[in-house]
N, C-alpha and C positions, 0 to 999 in steps of 0.2 A: 705766622699762622697760629691762631688760637688752638690750643690742644683740645681734641674731642674728649668728652666724658665717656661715651660709649662707642666701642669699635666692634663691628661685625667682621670677624676674621674669615668667615666662610660664606662667601657670596659669589655668584657666578655671572659671567657674560657669555654670549655665543656669537662668534664671528660668522657672518653669512658667507664670506669668502672661504674661510677654513672649512665650513660645512660643505660647500660646493666641491672643494678639493678632495675631501674625504669621500663624499658620495660618488664622485666621478672616477675614483682610482680603480683601475682594472683589477688590482690585487686586493681590493677591500674584502676582508672575510665576511663582512655583512652580518647576517643573522636575521632571524625572523622578526619582523616588526611587531611591536606590541600595540594593539589597537587603542587601548586606553591612553598610552603615551602619545600616540598620534593625535588623539582628540585633545589631550592637554596641550599639545604643541600649538594647536589652532586656537583654543579657547582661553588659555592661561599664559603660556610661556611666550607666545609671539609678542604681545604687547609689553610684557615684563622685560623682555630682552631688547626690544626695538625702541621703546619710548623711555627716554631718560626721566621724564616727569612721573611715569608710573613707578619707576625705581625710587625716586626721591619721595614720592607720596608714601610708598610702603615703608621706607626708612623712618619717615616722620611718625607714622602710625605705630611702628615697633620701637620708637624712641632710640633709634640708631643715629648717632651723629656722623659716623664714618663707616664706609665699607672698604675692606680690602678685597678688591675685585679680582677674581681668578677666572680663566677660561673654563667653560663647562668641561667636565672630565672625559672628553673623547680624545684620548691621547694619540691614537693612530700609531702605536708603537710598532705596528707591522710594516710601516712605510720605509722605503729606502731613504738614504740620506738626503737626496735632492728633494723628493716630495715632502719628506718630513720637515725639512727646513722651510719649505714654502708654507706648510700648514702652521708651523710655529710662528713664522713671521706674521701671517695673517691674524692669528689669534692674539699675539702680543700687541700688534699695532691697533687692533680693535679695543683692547683693554686700555691702551694708552690714550686713545681718543675719548673714551668715557672719562678717564681721570682728568683729562684736559678741560672738560666742560665745567668742572667744579672741583678744583684741587683741595678745597677745604672739606669736601665730603667723600672723596674717593682717592685711594692709592691702589697700585696695581701689583699683582703677583703674576709672573710670566709662566709660560710653558717652555719646555725644552725637549729635544730629541733624546730622551734618556737611553733609548736602545743604541745610540751612537755616542758613547760617553764623552769623547773628545769634542765632538760637535756640540753636545749639550753644555759643556763647560764654556765654550766660546759664546754660545747663545745667551747663557746666563750673564756673562760679563757685558755683552752688548746690550741686553735688555735693561740692565741696571744703569749703565753709563749713558746710553743714548736715548732710552725711553723713560728713564726715571723710575723703573720698577723697584719695589721694595723687598722682593723675595721671589720664590718660585713654588709652583704647585707641580707635584709629580704623582704618579700612580703607585700602587703597592707592589708592582713588579713591572718589568718591561717585557711583555710576552713571556718567554720561558726563563728570563733572567731575574732572579730575586735580588733584593736590594743589598745583600751582603756579597754579591758577586765581585771578585777582586777588580774586574775591569772598570767598575764604577768608582774606584778610588780617585781616578782622574777628575771626576765630577765633584765628589765630596771634598776633595782638597781645595778646589776653586771656590765652592760654596762656603767653606769655612773661612777661606782667606777674605772674601768680600763680605762676610758676615750676613749672608742671605738666609733668612728663615725659610725652612723647607716645609711646605704644607703638603702632607701626604693624604691623598684622597683616593678611595678605591674606585674602580670602574669595572665592576663585575667580579666574578668569582671563578675559581677553578673546580668547584664542586660538581659541576655538570648536571647530569640528570637528577641527582638527589635533591636539587633545589630548583628544578625546572618548572614546578607547579606552585600555585598559590602565591606567586611573587616572592618566594623564599630566597631567590637569588639576591634580592635587595634586603629583605627583612633580616635574613640570617647571614647570607653569603658575604655581603659587603663588609659588615663589621668583623667577620672572621678573617677576611683577607687583610684588613688593617691589623688585626691581632698578629697574624703570621708575619707581616712586614716588619712590625715593630720588634717582634721577638727575634727576627733575623738580624736586625740592626744591633740588638743586644748581644746575642750569642755568636753572631758572625764577626764581632769585634769592631764594627764600624764606629760605634760611639767611643770605643777605647782608642782607636787609631786617630780619631778626630775629636778631641775632647771639648772643643768649643763649638761644635756643630749644633745648630738650633733646629730641632725637629718638632713640628706641630702636627698632631694627628686629628683627623675629622671624626665626627660621630662619637665623641667621648673616648677616643682611643680604642674603639671596638670593644672587645671583651677583656683587654689586657688588665685594666684596673680592677676587674670584678673577681678574679681568682688568681692573683699574682702569687699568693702564698704557695700554690702548687709549683710554680716556677722556682721559687726560692728553695723549696724542699728538694725538688729534683736536682738543682744545682749542687746541693749538699751531699746527696746520696748516689748520684749517677755520674760515673767518670766521663761518659759521653757528653755531658752537659757542662763539664768544667773546662770551657774554652776561653774563659775571660779571667782576668786577674783579680777582679773585685766582685763582691756579691752583686747579683743582678738587680737588687733593689736600688743600688746606687745609680745604675743606668736608667731605671724607671724614673727616678726623680730628676733625670736630665731632660726628660721629654716634656712637651706641652701638649695639651688636648683642648678641644672646644667643649662647650657645655650642651651640645646637641643630644640630650638624653631625655627630654620631654617632661620630666617630673622633678619637683624640688627634692624628693627623697633621693633620687639618683644623683642629682647635683651634689647633695650633701655627702653622699658616698664618695664621689670624686674628690671633694675637698678633703675628706678624711684620708684617702689613699694618696693622692697626688700633692695636696697642699694648694691653698688658694693662689699662690704665686705661680702655678703651672697651668692655669685654666684661662681660656679666652671665650668670648661670645661666639656663637655660630648659628646662622639661620638656614644655610643651604639655599638661599634665594636663587631662583623663585620656585624651586621644586616642591612638589606636594609631600615629599618625605622630609621636608625641613620643618622648622618650628618658627612661629611668628611671635613668640613672647620670650625671647632670651633674657631680657632685662628683668621681667617679672619673675622668671624662674630663679634668678639670683636673689632677688629681694624676698622670695618666699622660703629661702633656706633657713630653717630655725637656728638661732644662735650665731649666725654669721656676723662677724664684726663689720663695722662700717668701712674700716680700712681694707679688709679682705674683699668685701663687695666692690669697693672701688677698683681694686686690682683686677678682678674678674671682668667687670664691666668695660674696662678700657685701659687700665694702667699697664697690665702685662703686654697687651698688644702694642701700646705706644713704645714700650721698650724694645720689643721684638722687631718692630718696623722702623726703628730709629727715627722717630718723629720729633724727639726733643731737639 
């Protein structure tokens, strides 16, 4: 396989069967439907998800050589083990089908039943060995269980062993009514949920216990890179925050993030804080909160070296996905 130059690490697919299973579950917590999202589902998302040629045309327009395709982030972490396994199987098989249509353009990231950690570990191994997946997408929490919950060590251990990159993507927020208007649940809530999840991985000792775990966060890592100096200061002066053996900045630089921050100025900030070796492209295909110019964003960053641009455009993702 000829290695791609540009790799979109953040692109989604939607399994019709998984959607049916979730919608038909008697214990589905549901929620009030968003009319605009329903309209987008009819007018934009249906063809984007259903027609592989629409996907390929969009990739060509955006100068994307390869997508790392992950299921749309409806994790259904409320489901019992049997139903959850059915949903995960349907989602992963759908992604595998897309990848099989053109293996030079698509690789897959699987879903797992994170609320059932032992099952999730088995699903990850199965998806990578039987379906050829290259990593896994998880949420920022599994219902009430945060990512530093000790029960998840069974999953982290296996993910580290099989060298699976873990793509963390939010699916809502716990802020409730405070962000229930003006689409603030996504505008503010989703990035904040990612920030909390990554901070839990740091202070909860997950990155310390699993030193070769590869974690990639959506949407520029939320707000984590924007004000990390406060976290560093807090670790220095507050005994409650001194839960890890090394300065928190060392764990920050263990993370990867995508460049889905919309403006060259903010990409430049991510490069300054994280380093170009820790950033990948992300579009959030096909959602309207995504970006359609990830390559141009990189090229518009002032003073970015050709080598650093190459890393962000595809080199980092190639390493994470073990494509060499």
